[in-house]
NUNU-485744 format. One record per residue (C-alpha): residue number from 1; residue in three letters; y, z, x. Coordinates in steps of 0.2 Angstrom, whole numbers. Layout:
BEGIN
<rec n="NUM" res="ALA" v="Y" w="Z" u="X"/>
...
This chain:
BEGIN
<rec n="1" res="UNK" v="-154" w="-63" u="-19"/>
<rec n="2" res="UNK" v="-147" w="-50" u="-7"/>
<rec n="3" res="UNK" v="-161" w="-39" u="1"/>
<rec n="4" res="UNK" v="-157" w="-21" u="1"/>
<rec n="5" res="UNK" v="-166" w="-9" u="13"/>
<rec n="6" res="UNK" v="-165" w="10" u="11"/>
<rec n="7" res="UNK" v="-168" w="23" u="25"/>
<rec n="8" res="UNK" v="-172" w="39" u="16"/>
<rec n="9" res="UNK" v="-182" w="41" u="0"/>
<rec n="10" res="UNK" v="-176" w="58" u="-7"/>
<rec n="11" res="UNK" v="-166" w="62" u="-22"/>
<rec n="12" res="UNK" v="-151" w="52" u="-19"/>
<rec n="13" res="UNK" v="-161" w="36" u="-14"/>
<rec n="14" res="UNK" v="-170" w="39" u="-30"/>
<rec n="15" res="UNK" v="-154" w="39" u="-39"/>
<rec n="16" res="UNK" v="-148" w="23" u="-31"/>
<rec n="17" res="UNK" v="-165" w="15" u="-36"/>
<rec n="18" res="UNK" v="-160" w="18" u="-54"/>
<rec n="19" res="UNK" v="-143" w="11" u="-52"/>
<rec n="20" res="UNK" v="-149" w="-5" u="-43"/>
<rec n="21" res="UNK" v="-159" w="-9" u="-60"/>
<rec n="22" res="UNK" v="-142" w="-13" u="-67"/>
<rec n="23" res="UNK" v="-135" w="-23" u="-52"/>
<rec n="24" res="UNK" v="-137" w="-42" u="-52"/>
<rec n="25" res="UNK" v="-141" w="-52" u="-37"/>
<rec n="26" res="UNK" v="-150" w="-39" u="-27"/>
<rec n="27" res="UNK" v="-168" w="-34" u="-24"/>
<rec n="28" res="UNK" v="-174" w="-18" u="-15"/>
<rec n="29" res="UNK" v="-184" w="-26" u="-2"/>
<rec n="30" res="UNK" v="-189" w="-11" u="9"/>
<rec n="31" res="UNK" v="-189" w="8" u="12"/>
<rec n="32" res="UNK" v="-191" w="18" u="27"/>
<rec n="33" res="UNK" v="-193" w="37" u="27"/>
<rec n="34" res="UNK" v="-205" w="50" u="34"/>
<rec n="35" res="UNK" v="-209" w="56" u="16"/>
<rec n="36" res="UNK" v="-208" w="48" u="-1"/>
<rec n="37" res="UNK" v="-207" w="30" u="4"/>
<rec n="38" res="UNK" v="-222" w="23" u="-4"/>
<rec n="39" res="UNK" v="-218" w="33" u="-20"/>
<rec n="40" res="UNK" v="-200" w="26" u="-21"/>
<rec n="41" res="UNK" v="-206" w="8" u="-16"/>
<rec n="42" res="UNK" v="-219" w="9" u="-30"/>
<rec n="43" res="UNK" v="-206" w="14" u="-43"/>
<rec n="44" res="UNK" v="-195" w="0" u="-37"/>
<rec n="45" res="UNK" v="-209" w="-13" u="-39"/>
<rec n="46" res="UNK" v="-212" w="-6" u="-57"/>
<rec n="47" res="UNK" v="-194" w="-8" u="-62"/>
<rec n="48" res="UNK" v="-193" w="-26" u="-56"/>
<rec n="49" res="UNK" v="-183" w="-23" u="-40"/>
<rec n="50" res="UNK" v="-194" w="-35" u="-30"/>
<rec n="51" res="UNK" v="-209" w="-34" u="-19"/>
<rec n="52" res="UNK" v="-203" w="-18" u="-11"/>
<rec n="53" res="UNK" v="-212" w="-14" u="5"/>
<rec n="54" res="UNK" v="-213" w="2" u="16"/>
<rec n="55" res="UNK" v="-207" w="0" u="34"/>
<rec n="56" res="UNK" v="-212" w="11" u="48"/>
<rec n="57" res="UNK" v="-196" w="12" u="58"/>
<rec n="58" res="UNK" v="-178" w="7" u="56"/>
<rec n="59" res="UNK" v="-179" w="-8" u="68"/>
<rec n="60" res="UNK" v="-193" w="-16" u="57"/>
<rec n="61" res="UNK" v="-183" w="-13" u="41"/>
<rec n="62" res="UNK" v="-167" w="-21" u="48"/>
<rec n="63" res="UNK" v="-176" w="-36" u="53"/>
<rec n="64" res="UNK" v="-182" w="-39" u="35"/>
<rec n="65" res="UNK" v="-166" w="-35" u="25"/>
<rec n="66" res="UNK" v="-148" w="-40" u="23"/>
<rec n="67" res="UNK" v="-140" w="-24" u="19"/>
<rec n="68" res="UNK" v="-145" w="-7" u="27"/>
<rec n="69" res="UNK" v="-143" w="9" u="18"/>
<rec n="70" res="UNK" v="-142" w="26" u="26"/>
<rec n="71" res="UNK" v="-148" w="38" u="13"/>
<rec n="72" res="UNK" v="-157" w="51" u="25"/>
<rec n="73" res="UNK" v="-152" w="69" u="27"/>
<rec n="74" res="UNK" v="-135" w="72" u="35"/>
<rec n="75" res="UNK" v="-141" w="79" u="52"/>
<rec n="76" res="UNK" v="-151" w="62" u="54"/>
<rec n="77" res="UNK" v="-138" w="50" u="50"/>
<rec n="78" res="UNK" v="-130" w="47" u="68"/>
<rec n="79" res="UNK" v="-147" w="44" u="76"/>
<rec n="80" res="UNK" v="-150" w="31" u="62"/>
<rec n="81" res="UNK" v="-134" w="23" u="65"/>
<rec n="82" res="UNK" v="-138" w="21" u="83"/>
<rec n="83" res="UNK" v="-155" w="14" u="79"/>
<rec n="84" res="UNK" v="-146" w="1" u="67"/>
<rec n="85" res="UNK" v="-134" w="-4" u="82"/>
<rec n="86" res="UNK" v="-149" w="-7" u="93"/>
<rec n="87" res="UNK" v="-157" w="-18" u="81"/>
<rec n="88" res="UNK" v="-140" w="-28" u="78"/>
<rec n="89" res="UNK" v="-137" w="-29" u="97"/>
<rec n="90" res="UNK" v="-154" w="-35" u="99"/>
<rec n="91" res="UNK" v="-151" w="-51" u="88"/>
<rec n="92" res="UNK" v="-155" w="-44" u="70"/>
<rec n="93" res="UNK" v="-142" w="-51" u="57"/>
<rec n="94" res="UNK" v="-136" w="-40" u="43"/>
<rec n="95" res="UNK" v="-122" w="-42" u="31"/>
<rec n="96" res="UNK" v="-118" w="-24" u="28"/>
<rec n="97" res="UNK" v="-121" w="-6" u="31"/>
<rec n="98" res="UNK" v="-120" w="8" u="18"/>
<rec n="99" res="UNK" v="-119" w="27" u="21"/>
<rec n="100" res="UNK" v="-120" w="40" u="7"/>
<rec n="101" res="UNK" v="-107" w="53" u="8"/>
<rec n="102" res="UNK" v="-104" w="63" u="18"/>
<rec n="103" res="UNK" v="-101" w="50" u="33"/>
<rec n="104" res="UNK" v="-106" w="64" u="45"/>
<rec n="105" res="UNK" v="-106" w="83" u="47"/>
<rec n="106" res="UNK" v="-90" w="84" u="57"/>
<rec n="107" res="UNK" v="-76" w="73" u="64"/>
<rec n="108" res="UNK" v="-85" w="70" u="82"/>
<rec n="109" res="UNK" v="-100" w="62" u="72"/>
<rec n="110" res="UNK" v="-88" w="53" u="60"/>
<rec n="111" res="UNK" v="-78" w="45" u="74"/>
<rec n="112" res="UNK" v="-95" w="39" u="82"/>
<rec n="113" res="UNK" v="-101" w="32" u="66"/>
<rec n="114" res="UNK" v="-85" w="22" u="63"/>
<rec n="115" res="UNK" v="-83" w="16" u="81"/>
<rec n="116" res="UNK" v="-101" w="9" u="81"/>
<rec n="117" res="UNK" v="-99" w="0" u="65"/>
<rec n="118" res="UNK" v="-83" w="-8" u="72"/>
<rec n="119" res="UNK" v="-91" w="-13" u="87"/>
<rec n="120" res="UNK" v="-105" w="-21" u="78"/>
<rec n="121" res="UNK" v="-93" w="-31" u="67"/>
<rec n="122" res="UNK" v="-104" w="-27" u="52"/>
<rec n="123" res="UNK" v="-95" w="-24" u="35"/>
<rec n="124" res="UNK" v="-97" w="-6" u="29"/>
<rec n="125" res="UNK" v="-97" w="4" u="13"/>
<rec n="126" res="UNK" v="-95" w="22" u="12"/>
<rec n="127" res="UNK" v="-103" w="28" u="-4"/>
<rec n="128" res="UNK" v="-92" w="40" u="-14"/>
<rec n="129" res="UNK" v="-97" w="37" u="-31"/>
<rec n="130" res="UNK" v="-85" w="48" u="-41"/>
<rec n="131" res="UNK" v="-70" w="36" u="-36"/>
<rec n="132" res="UNK" v="-80" w="23" u="-46"/>
<rec n="133" res="UNK" v="-84" w="34" u="-61"/>
<rec n="134" res="UNK" v="-80" w="22" u="-77"/>
<rec n="135" res="UNK" v="-70" w="37" u="-85"/>
<rec n="136" res="UNK" v="-59" w="39" u="-71"/>
<rec n="137" res="UNK" v="-56" w="21" u="-68"/>
<rec n="138" res="UNK" v="-53" w="17" u="-86"/>
<rec n="139" res="UNK" v="-41" w="31" u="-89"/>
<rec n="140" res="UNK" v="-31" w="25" u="-74"/>
<rec n="141" res="UNK" v="-32" w="7" u="-81"/>
<rec n="142" res="UNK" v="-25" w="13" u="-98"/>
<rec n="143" res="UNK" v="-11" w="23" u="-91"/>
<rec n="144" res="UNK" v="-5" w="10" u="-78"/>
<rec n="145" res="UNK" v="10" w="5" u="-88"/>
<rec n="146" res="UNK" v="14" w="23" u="-91"/>
<rec n="147" res="UNK" v="13" w="27" u="-73"/>
<rec n="148" res="UNK" v="24" w="12" u="-68"/>
<rec n="149" res="UNK" v="37" w="18" u="-80"/>
<rec n="150" res="UNK" v="36" w="37" u="-77"/>
<rec n="151" res="UNK" v="29" w="39" u="-60"/>
<rec n="152" res="UNK" v="12" w="43" u="-52"/>
<rec n="153" res="UNK" v="1" w="58" u="-54"/>
<rec n="154" res="UNK" v="8" w="73" u="-46"/>
<rec n="155" res="UNK" v="-6" w="86" u="-49"/>
<rec n="156" res="UNK" v="-25" w="82" u="-48"/>
<rec n="157" res="UNK" v="-39" w="95" u="-51"/>
<rec n="158" res="UNK" v="-57" w="90" u="-47"/>
<rec n="159" res="UNK" v="-73" w="100" u="-47"/>
<rec n="160" res="UNK" v="-91" w="98" u="-45"/>
<rec n="161" res="UNK" v="-102" w="112" u="-49"/>
<rec n="162" res="UNK" v="-121" w="115" u="-52"/>
<rec n="163" res="UNK" v="-134" w="128" u="-48"/>
<rec n="164" res="UNK" v="-138" w="123" u="-31"/>
<rec n="165" res="UNK" v="-147" w="108" u="-21"/>
<rec n="166" res="UNK" v="-163" w="102" u="-21"/>
<rec n="167" res="UNK" v="-170" w="102" u="-4"/>
<rec n="168" res="UNK" v="-171" w="116" u="9"/>
<rec n="169" res="UNK" v="-161" w="106" u="22"/>
<rec n="170" res="UNK" v="-145" w="105" u="10"/>
<rec n="171" res="UNK" v="-145" w="125" u="11"/>
<rec n="172" res="UNK" v="-146" w="125" u="30"/>
<rec n="173" res="UNK" v="-128" w="124" u="36"/>
<rec n="174" res="UNK" v="-133" w="118" u="54"/>
<rec n="175" res="UNK" v="-142" w="103" u="46"/>
<rec n="176" res="UNK" v="-132" w="99" u="32"/>
<rec n="177" res="UNK" v="-114" w="103" u="40"/>
<rec n="178" res="UNK" v="-109" w="118" u="30"/>
<rec n="179" res="UNK" v="-111" w="123" u="12"/>
<rec n="180" res="UNK" v="-104" w="118" u="-4"/>
<rec n="181" res="UNK" v="-87" w="112" u="4"/>
<rec n="182" res="UNK" v="-97" w="99" u="15"/>
<rec n="183" res="UNK" v="-110" w="95" u="2"/>
<rec n="184" res="UNK" v="-98" w="92" u="-14"/>
<rec n="185" res="UNK" v="-81" w="96" u="-8"/>
<rec n="186" res="UNK" v="-81" w="78" u="0"/>
<rec n="187" res="UNK" v="-83" w="72" u="-18"/>
<rec n="188" res="UNK" v="-69" w="82" u="-25"/>
<rec n="189" res="UNK" v="-57" w="80" u="-11"/>
<rec n="190" res="UNK" v="-59" w="61" u="-12"/>
<rec n="191" res="UNK" v="-58" w="59" u="-31"/>
<rec n="192" res="UNK" v="-43" w="70" u="-31"/>
<rec n="193" res="UNK" v="-34" w="60" u="-18"/>
<rec n="194" res="UNK" v="-39" w="44" u="-28"/>
<rec n="195" res="UNK" v="-32" w="51" u="-44"/>
<rec n="196" res="UNK" v="-15" w="54" u="-35"/>
<rec n="197" res="UNK" v="-14" w="37" u="-27"/>
<rec n="198" res="UNK" v="-2" w="26" u="-36"/>
<rec n="199" res="UNK" v="-10" w="11" u="-45"/>
<rec n="200" res="UNK" v="-12" w="-5" u="-33"/>
<rec n="201" res="UNK" v="-12" w="5" u="-17"/>
<rec n="202" res="UNK" v="-28" w="7" u="-5"/>
<rec n="203" res="UNK" v="-38" w="23" u="-6"/>
<rec n="204" res="UNK" v="-31" w="29" u="10"/>
<rec n="205" res="UNK" v="-13" w="26" u="6"/>
<rec n="206" res="UNK" v="-7" w="44" u="4"/>
<rec n="207" res="UNK" v="-2" w="54" u="19"/>
<rec n="208" res="UNK" v="-11" w="71" u="20"/>
<rec n="209" res="UNK" v="2" w="84" u="24"/>
<rec n="210" res="UNK" v="-6" w="101" u="24"/>
<rec n="211" res="UNK" v="-22" w="110" u="18"/>
<rec n="212" res="UNK" v="-26" w="127" u="13"/>
<rec n="213" res="UNK" v="-44" w="134" u="7"/>
<rec n="214" res="UNK" v="-53" w="149" u="2"/>
<rec n="215" res="UNK" v="-72" w="150" u="3"/>
<rec n="216" res="UNK" v="-85" w="163" u="0"/>
<rec n="217" res="UNK" v="-103" w="167" u="-3"/>
<rec n="218" res="UNK" v="-104" w="174" u="-20"/>
<rec n="219" res="UNK" v="-121" w="172" u="-27"/>
<rec n="220" res="UNK" v="-134" w="166" u="-15"/>
<rec n="221" res="UNK" v="-132" w="180" u="-3"/>
<rec n="222" res="UNK" v="-138" w="193" u="-16"/>
<rec n="223" res="UNK" v="-155" w="197" u="-23"/>
<rec n="224" res="UNK" v="-165" w="189" u="-31"/>
<rec n="225" res="UNK" v="-156" w="173" u="-25"/>
<rec n="226" res="UNK" v="-157" w="177" u="-6"/>
<rec n="227" res="UNK" v="-176" w="180" u="-7"/>
<rec n="228" res="UNK" v="-179" w="164" u="-17"/>
<rec n="229" res="UNK" v="-169" w="154" u="-2"/>
<rec n="230" res="UNK" v="-180" w="163" u="11"/>
<rec n="231" res="UNK" v="-196" w="157" u="3"/>
<rec n="232" res="UNK" v="-189" w="140" u="4"/>
<rec n="233" res="UNK" v="-187" w="142" u="23"/>
<rec n="234" res="UNK" v="-168" w="146" u="23"/>
<rec n="235" res="UNK" v="-162" w="163" u="27"/>
<rec n="236" res="UNK" v="-144" w="167" u="22"/>
<rec n="237" res="UNK" v="-145" w="185" u="29"/>
<rec n="238" res="UNK" v="-145" w="175" u="47"/>
<rec n="239" res="UNK" v="-136" w="159" u="44"/>
<rec n="240" res="UNK" v="-126" w="159" u="28"/>
<rec n="241" res="UNK" v="-116" w="146" u="20"/>
<rec n="242" res="UNK" v="-102" w="146" u="7"/>
<rec n="243" res="UNK" v="-107" w="144" u="-11"/>
<rec n="244" res="UNK" v="-90" w="143" u="-17"/>
<rec n="245" res="UNK" v="-75" w="133" u="-10"/>
<rec n="246" res="UNK" v="-57" w="129" u="-16"/>
<rec n="247" res="UNK" v="-47" w="118" u="-5"/>
<rec n="248" res="UNK" v="-29" w="113" u="-9"/>
<rec n="249" res="UNK" v="-22" w="98" u="-1"/>
<rec n="250" res="UNK" v="-3" w="92" u="-1"/>
<rec n="251" res="UNK" v="0" w="73" u="1"/>
<rec n="252" res="UNK" v="16" w="63" u="3"/>
<rec n="253" res="UNK" v="19" w="46" u="-3"/>
<rec n="254" res="UNK" v="23" w="36" u="13"/>
<rec n="255" res="UNK" v="36" w="24" u="5"/>
<rec n="256" res="UNK" v="45" w="36" u="-8"/>
<rec n="257" res="UNK" v="42" w="53" u="1"/>
<rec n="258" res="UNK" v="37" w="61" u="-15"/>
<rec n="259" res="UNK" v="24" w="75" u="-13"/>
<rec n="260" res="UNK" v="8" w="78" u="-24"/>
<rec n="261" res="UNK" v="-6" w="91" u="-24"/>
<rec n="262" res="UNK" v="-25" w="89" u="-25"/>
<rec n="263" res="UNK" v="-35" w="105" u="-29"/>
<rec n="264" res="UNK" v="-54" w="103" u="-26"/>
<rec n="265" res="UNK" v="-66" w="117" u="-32"/>
<rec n="266" res="UNK" v="-84" w="117" u="-29"/>
<rec n="267" res="UNK" v="-98" w="129" u="-31"/>
<rec n="268" res="UNK" v="-117" w="131" u="-31"/>
<rec n="269" res="UNK" v="-116" w="145" u="-44"/>
<rec n="270" res="UNK" v="-114" w="135" u="-60"/>
<rec n="271" res="UNK" v="-127" w="143" u="-71"/>
<rec n="272" res="UNK" v="-124" w="132" u="-87"/>
<rec n="273" res="UNK" v="-132" w="117" u="-93"/>
<rec n="274" res="UNK" v="-132" w="107" u="-76"/>
<rec n="275" res="UNK" v="-121" w="97" u="-66"/>
<rec n="276" res="UNK" v="-103" w="97" u="-71"/>
<rec n="277" res="UNK" v="-90" w="85" u="-65"/>
<rec n="278" res="UNK" v="-72" w="90" u="-71"/>
<rec n="279" res="UNK" v="-56" w="81" u="-67"/>
<rec n="280" res="UNK" v="-39" w="83" u="-73"/>
<rec n="281" res="UNK" v="-24" w="72" u="-68"/>
<rec n="282" res="UNK" v="-6" w="77" u="-73"/>
<rec n="283" res="UNK" v="8" w="64" u="-71"/>
<rec n="284" res="UNK" v="26" w="65" u="-78"/>
<rec n="285" res="UNK" v="24" w="65" u="-97"/>
<rec n="286" res="UNK" v="5" w="61" u="-96"/>
<rec n="287" res="UNK" v="-12" w="67" u="-91"/>
<rec n="288" res="UNK" v="-30" w="63" u="-92"/>
<rec n="289" res="UNK" v="-46" w="74" u="-92"/>
<rec n="290" res="UNK" v="-65" w="69" u="-88"/>
<rec n="291" res="UNK" v="-79" w="81" u="-91"/>
<rec n="292" res="UNK" v="-96" w="75" u="-87"/>
<rec n="293" res="UNK" v="-104" w="88" u="-99"/>
<rec n="294" res="UNK" v="-96" w="81" u="-114"/>
<rec n="295" res="UNK" v="-109" w="69" u="-121"/>
<rec n="296" res="UNK" v="-112" w="61" u="-138"/>
<rec n="297" res="UNK" v="-131" w="65" u="-137"/>
<rec n="298" res="UNK" v="-141" w="82" u="-136"/>
<rec n="299" res="UNK" v="-158" w="89" u="-136"/>
<rec n="300" res="UNK" v="-165" w="105" u="-144"/>
<rec n="301" res="UNK" v="-182" w="111" u="-138"/>
<rec n="302" res="UNK" v="-189" w="127" u="-145"/>
<rec n="303" res="UNK" v="-198" w="140" u="-135"/>
<rec n="304" res="UNK" v="-215" w="135" u="-143"/>
<rec n="305" res="UNK" v="-212" w="117" u="-138"/>
<rec n="306" res="UNK" v="-205" w="121" u="-120"/>
<rec n="307" res="UNK" v="-222" w="121" u="-112"/>
<rec n="308" res="UNK" v="-223" w="103" u="-115"/>
<rec n="309" res="UNK" v="-208" w="100" u="-104"/>
<rec n="310" res="UNK" v="-212" w="95" u="-86"/>
<rec n="311" res="UNK" v="-195" w="92" u="-78"/>
<rec n="312" res="UNK" v="-179" w="100" u="-84"/>
<rec n="313" res="UNK" v="-169" w="86" u="-76"/>
<rec n="314" res="UNK" v="-175" w="72" u="-87"/>
<rec n="315" res="UNK" v="-159" w="74" u="-97"/>
<rec n="316" res="UNK" v="-146" w="79" u="-85"/>
<rec n="317" res="UNK" v="-146" w="81" u="-66"/>
<rec n="318" res="UNK" v="-147" w="99" u="-60"/>
<rec n="319" res="UNK" v="-152" w="105" u="-77"/>
<rec n="320" res="UNK" v="-154" w="123" u="-78"/>
<rec n="321" res="UNK" v="-167" w="125" u="-93"/>
<rec n="322" res="UNK" v="-181" w="117" u="-102"/>
<rec n="323" res="UNK" v="-177" w="124" u="-119"/>
<rec n="324" res="UNK" v="-163" w="128" u="-131"/>
<rec n="325" res="UNK" v="-148" w="116" u="-134"/>
<rec n="326" res="UNK" v="-147" w="104" u="-119"/>
<rec n="327" res="UNK" v="-134" w="91" u="-114"/>
<rec n="328" res="UNK" v="-141" w="73" u="-114"/>
<rec n="329" res="UNK" v="-133" w="59" u="-103"/>
<rec n="330" res="UNK" v="-142" w="43" u="-107"/>
<rec n="331" res="UNK" v="-136" w="34" u="-92"/>
<rec n="332" res="UNK" v="-131" w="46" u="-77"/>
<rec n="333" res="UNK" v="-131" w="32" u="-63"/>
<rec n="334" res="UNK" v="-117" w="23" u="-74"/>
<rec n="335" res="UNK" v="-108" w="39" u="-79"/>
<rec n="336" res="UNK" v="-107" w="46" u="-61"/>
<rec n="337" res="UNK" v="-101" w="28" u="-53"/>
<rec n="338" res="UNK" v="-117" w="24" u="-43"/>
<rec n="339" res="UNK" v="-118" w="7" u="-52"/>
<rec n="340" res="UNK" v="-100" w="3" u="-50"/>
<rec n="341" res="UNK" v="-100" w="6" u="-31"/>
<rec n="342" res="UNK" v="-115" w="-5" u="-29"/>
<rec n="343" res="UNK" v="-105" w="-18" u="-39"/>
<rec n="344" res="UNK" v="-90" w="-17" u="-27"/>
<rec n="345" res="UNK" v="-100" w="-17" u="-11"/>
<rec n="346" res="UNK" v="-112" w="-32" u="-14"/>
<rec n="347" res="UNK" v="-99" w="-45" u="-17"/>
<rec n="348" res="UNK" v="-89" w="-38" u="-3"/>
<rec n="349" res="UNK" v="-103" w="-40" u="9"/>
<rec n="350" res="UNK" v="-107" w="-58" u="3"/>
<rec n="351" res="UNK" v="-89" w="-61" u="8"/>
<rec n="352" res="UNK" v="-90" w="-54" u="25"/>
<rec n="353" res="UNK" v="-79" w="-39" u="19"/>
<rec n="354" res="UNK" v="-79" w="-20" u="19"/>
<rec n="355" res="UNK" v="-81" w="-12" u="2"/>
<rec n="356" res="UNK" v="-66" w="-4" u="-6"/>
<rec n="357" res="UNK" v="-72" w="12" u="4"/>
<rec n="358" res="UNK" v="-77" w="9" u="21"/>
<rec n="359" res="UNK" v="-83" w="20" u="36"/>
<rec n="360" res="UNK" v="-64" w="23" u="42"/>
<rec n="361" res="UNK" v="-61" w="30" u="24"/>
<rec n="362" res="UNK" v="-77" w="41" u="26"/>
<rec n="363" res="UNK" v="-70" w="47" u="43"/>
<rec n="364" res="UNK" v="-53" w="52" u="33"/>
<rec n="365" res="UNK" v="-63" w="62" u="20"/>
<rec n="366" res="UNK" v="-73" w="70" u="34"/>
<rec n="367" res="UNK" v="-56" w="75" u="42"/>
<rec n="368" res="UNK" v="-50" w="83" u="27"/>
<rec n="369" res="UNK" v="-65" w="93" u="24"/>
<rec n="370" res="UNK" v="-65" w="99" u="42"/>
<rec n="371" res="UNK" v="-47" w="104" u="39"/>
<rec n="372" res="UNK" v="-52" w="114" u="24"/>
<rec n="373" res="UNK" v="-65" w="124" u="35"/>
<rec n="374" res="UNK" v="-51" w="127" u="48"/>
<rec n="375" res="UNK" v="-40" w="133" u="35"/>
<rec n="376" res="UNK" v="-52" w="145" u="29"/>
<rec n="377" res="UNK" v="-57" w="152" u="46"/>
<rec n="378" res="UNK" v="-39" w="153" u="52"/>
<rec n="379" res="UNK" v="-33" w="160" u="36"/>
<rec n="380" res="UNK" v="-17" w="149" u="36"/>
<rec n="381" res="UNK" v="-10" w="132" u="31"/>
<rec n="382" res="UNK" v="-16" w="118" u="42"/>
<rec n="383" res="UNK" v="-2" w="107" u="46"/>
<rec n="384" res="UNK" v="-9" w="89" u="47"/>
<rec n="385" res="UNK" v="8" w="82" u="52"/>
<rec n="386" res="UNK" v="5" w="91" u="69"/>
<rec n="387" res="UNK" v="-3" w="81" u="83"/>
<rec n="388" res="UNK" v="-10" w="96" u="91"/>
<rec n="389" res="UNK" v="-19" w="100" u="75"/>
<rec n="390" res="UNK" v="-25" w="83" u="73"/>
<rec n="391" res="UNK" v="-32" w="83" u="91"/>
<rec n="392" res="UNK" v="-41" w="100" u="88"/>
<rec n="393" res="UNK" v="-49" w="94" u="72"/>
<rec n="394" res="UNK" v="-57" w="80" u="83"/>
<rec n="395" res="UNK" v="-69" w="92" u="91"/>
<rec n="396" res="UNK" v="-69" w="105" u="79"/>
<rec n="397" res="UNK" v="-86" w="111" u="72"/>
<rec n="398" res="UNK" v="-84" w="125" u="58"/>
<rec n="399" res="UNK" v="-92" w="142" u="62"/>
<rec n="400" res="UNK" v="-103" w="140" u="46"/>
<rec n="401" res="UNK" v="-110" w="123" u="53"/>
<rec n="402" res="UNK" v="-114" w="132" u="70"/>
<rec n="403" res="UNK" v="-124" w="145" u="60"/>
<rec n="404" res="UNK" v="-111" w="158" u="62"/>
<rec n="405" res="UNK" v="-105" w="159" u="43"/>
<rec n="406" res="UNK" v="-107" w="178" u="43"/>
<rec n="407" res="UNK" v="-91" w="179" u="54"/>
<rec n="408" res="UNK" v="-80" w="171" u="41"/>
<rec n="409" res="UNK" v="-88" w="173" u="23"/>
<rec n="410" res="UNK" v="-84" w="186" u="12"/>
<rec n="411" res="UNK" v="-98" w="192" u="2"/>
<rec n="412" res="UNK" v="-110" w="192" u="17"/>
């Protein structure tokens, strides 16, 4: 039985606790977090995930588990990784380190995360759930013979949209790393590249050639939304972040030279049923589509009954309403790929290997996100075949991340 330890007890940690209920051979042995640790541990115990304990610090958690998960806020991840490294260097034996997306806020931080993991010699998993989504994986499987005959996908469109994040720190670009492009663009860029990747090739197979991007603050810089954020401790009049992002990346197949394009569109202004994941892939003579809001189930709650509803997200993540016709997804951890990414990582760690997606892959996605910000700031195509550009990205920190978004965001 592999012992899992989570650092962080917020929204994403709770989602992973739900996912672990469907994973064999594991127990959630420990939780470490400034807030919410006991609540998450109690939930895990009630759901049969073991005698989950609360630990006061990272070192104590590492000494009691086999796999350490970094599910804390973005701004805390690098320091947590350093604490994990100290524990391992001090003699603690662990079989794997997991980091939720994004790996880091910028490429400098991502480089340190990846280098530390490599130096420790501990297998890693970068948790990017959308590559593991069963609808995407199954569509690729069923089209494998068609792809082999006709050729790979040449255009991929991916989008993640909802009405806005849960916690105030997500809205703070200096803590989160940016706005919606950092928060959700990493998802859409990664799954877009995956949809373009030929079957049987690794997730980092394609060569990124160029990036263009357009970002803006369209909703949350206006009233009454900007005042709502201010009440939560975030002032977009001072440090705004983008709530809309469109990043287009051109890739090249290193063996055939064939070009393909991924378009990643993300927003925090999707005032509709709730979280929408939408993917389209177009190959020569075939295509597939995934829409997370298409469900065989639904609910209806009348105005008279709405007062009995305590949580609008019981039926769907980021749900916008507690009444009317509501989309119901009966198993969101499975639909979004959370269960499958655990099922990939656990056996890999048991064999002393990295998961399908490791920290080096997370670094690659961070680089592409940073290239998106650079393209928007400079209002030009970013040439990723230029060594000078790649060198500049190594130390680049977007103006939005610096708290200077007003200089580069239309709508401010």
